[in-house]
N, C-alpha and C positions, 0 to 999 in steps of 0.2 A: 417349582413354579414354571409356567410357560411364559415367555416374553415376546411381545410384539413391540419392537423398538422403532418408533416412527419419528420423522422430522416434523411432519405437518398434520398428523392425525390420520383418520381413515379416509383418505382423500380420493381413492379410486377403487374400481371393482376388484383389482388384484389384491389389494391390501384387505378389502372387506372379505374376499373369499378366504384368504389366509387366516383371518380372525375367526371366521366360522369353522374352519377346519380345526383350529386350536380349541375352540369351545366345544366342538363335537355335536353341535346342534345350531339351529338358526338363532341369530341375534334376538329375534322377537320372542324367543323362549328363555332368554337369559336375563339375569339380574346383574347390576353393576353398582359400584360405589365410585364416585368421582372424588379426586384428591386435588384441590386447588392450591395446596400449601406452598409450592415452589414460587407461585406468582407473587406472594407477599415479600419475598426477599429480593426481587428484581425491581429496580426503580422505574422501568418502562412498562411493566404489566400489572403492578399491584401495589397496594390494595385499591379497591374501588371498582369502577365499572367493568374492567376487563375480567376481573375475578368473577363478578356476577355473570358476565356473558358466557364464560366457560361453564360454570356450574349450571346455568339455565339452558345450555344448548344453543346459545345465540352468538357464539364466536365464529370466526372464519375457519376454525380448525375442527373438522367433524370428529367428535369423540362421544359426547353425551347424547347427541341428536341423531344417532344412526339407527334407532328403532328398538332399543332395549325394552324388555318387558317391564322393568322398573329401574330407576336410578336413585340412589341415595347419596348423601354428602358425608365424606369422612375428612374432617379437618384435623390434621395431625397435631397442630399446636395446642388443641384443647384436650387431647387424650391423656396426657400425664396428670391432669387434674381430676379425672374420673376413674372409677374402678374399671380394671381391664375386663371384668365380666360383662360390662355394659357394651363393649365394642368388639372384642375379639370374636364372639359368636357371629356378629354381623359380617365381619370380614371372612370368616370361614364359610359362611353360607353364600357369599357372592360368587358369581361366575367370573367376574372380571373386575379389576381395579384400574381406573382411568386416571393417570397421573398427568397433570398439566405441566406446561413449560414454565420457565421462570429462572430462578437461581438454583443451580444444581446442588451447591453445598448447603444452602438453606434447607432444601428438601431432604438431603441426606442427614443433616443434623437432627431434624425432627423425626425422621424415620427411626433413627437410633434412640432418641430421647423417649419416644412413646412406646418403643418395643416392637414396632412393625418390622423393622429390619431383621430382628431376631425371629419373628414369626414366619417370615417369607419362606424359608426352606421347607416348612411343613405344609405349605399350600400347594400341593403337588398338582391339583387339577385346576387351579385358578390361573387366569390369563392376566398378566400385567401388561396394560396397553400404555406405553409411554409416549409423550409428546415432547420432543426437544429435550429440555432438562429432565423431564420424566423418563426419558430413555437413557440419557447420559449418566444418571445416578447409578445405573446397573453396571457401569464400566469401572475399570480400576483407576483411571486417571482422566482428568478433563483438561488440564492445562490452564495457565493463567488467563488466556484470552476469554475464557467462559466463566470467570469468577468475578462476581460483584460484591459478594458477602463472604465473610469468613467466620467460623465458629470461634467462641472465646478461646479455645485451646490452640487455634491456628491450624488445626488438622485439615489438610486439603485432600485427603483420600476420599474416594467414593466406595461403593459397596463391593465392586469387583466380582459380581455374579457372572460376568462374562469376561473373556480374556482379551478383548479388543476395545478400542476407544472410538468415539463417533464425533465427527464434525457435522452438525445438522445444517439445514437451510442452504445447501449448495445452490448457487444461482449464477447465471451468466454474468460476465463482467458488466458492471454498470447497473445491474438490477439489485433490488433489496435482498439482502442475505449475505452469504459468504462466497466470495469469488474462489476459483480454484487456486489462485496464487495465495490467497489468505489461508485456505485450507492446507496447502502444502507447507506454508510457514508454520502453521499450528502443529502439523504432524512432526516437523523437525524438532519441536520443543518437548515432545513426549517420548516415552520409551516403549509403548505398547504397539502391537498391530493396530492399524487405524483405517477407518472408512470415512469418506465424505459422502453424504446422501442428501438428495434434494427432497422437497416436500411431497413428491410423488413416489417416494421410496421408503421401505421399511426393512428391518432385519428381524426375522423370526428365529426364536431359539426354543427348541423342544428337546428335553433330555440331553442337553449339551450340544446338540447338532443345530447349526445355524444355516439360514438360507436368506439370500437377498430377494426381496419381492419388490418389483419396480415397474412403473410405467413412465419413469422419468430418467434421471441421470444420477450416477453414482460412480465412485472410484475407490480402488484400494490405494491408500497412501503409504502405508507401511505394512510389511509382512513379518 
């Protein structure tokens, strides 16, 4: 699977260009499935109007509304109750999976419960486009600062498909988001290499090779 791990979505031309490179064709020729699941686990973004805004392409984070040929909805909490033959072919046919932000452990839990986590390694041509928690779920560790919900088992591990952690929404001091001081304190609490990225930055990962794509600010916090 190819990963485009963003903080704020497809927010600028550089991130959009990286996405089209990963897709191998224009966005207008590609199909996508949006995954709002993480939003339901976070008290600030779901359920309700913000989940609808994301899925309908009316949010402030460009993901669904960037000009796809078609966009479908993949709600992970529903998938364990239906036959896998009804949804796995749809996932395999999609060019991109668009994962909303919200609570990262809630998203990870349902990815495992429904079988999507197990399916991911076989989706070699699919692009996973993550937004905030939708990006962090691919890392090995997120730290307590980004956990609002815990699974019944108490397991706080994430998928670990990359070997670095991400602090999203890096912002200048006094602005909404995470200050550099907060990002540095977070990095001190985890054991992995770590990056802080703002909403104009993404990290692309293709065949294990990663690259920072940015028209904003980012920093390496741990190596």
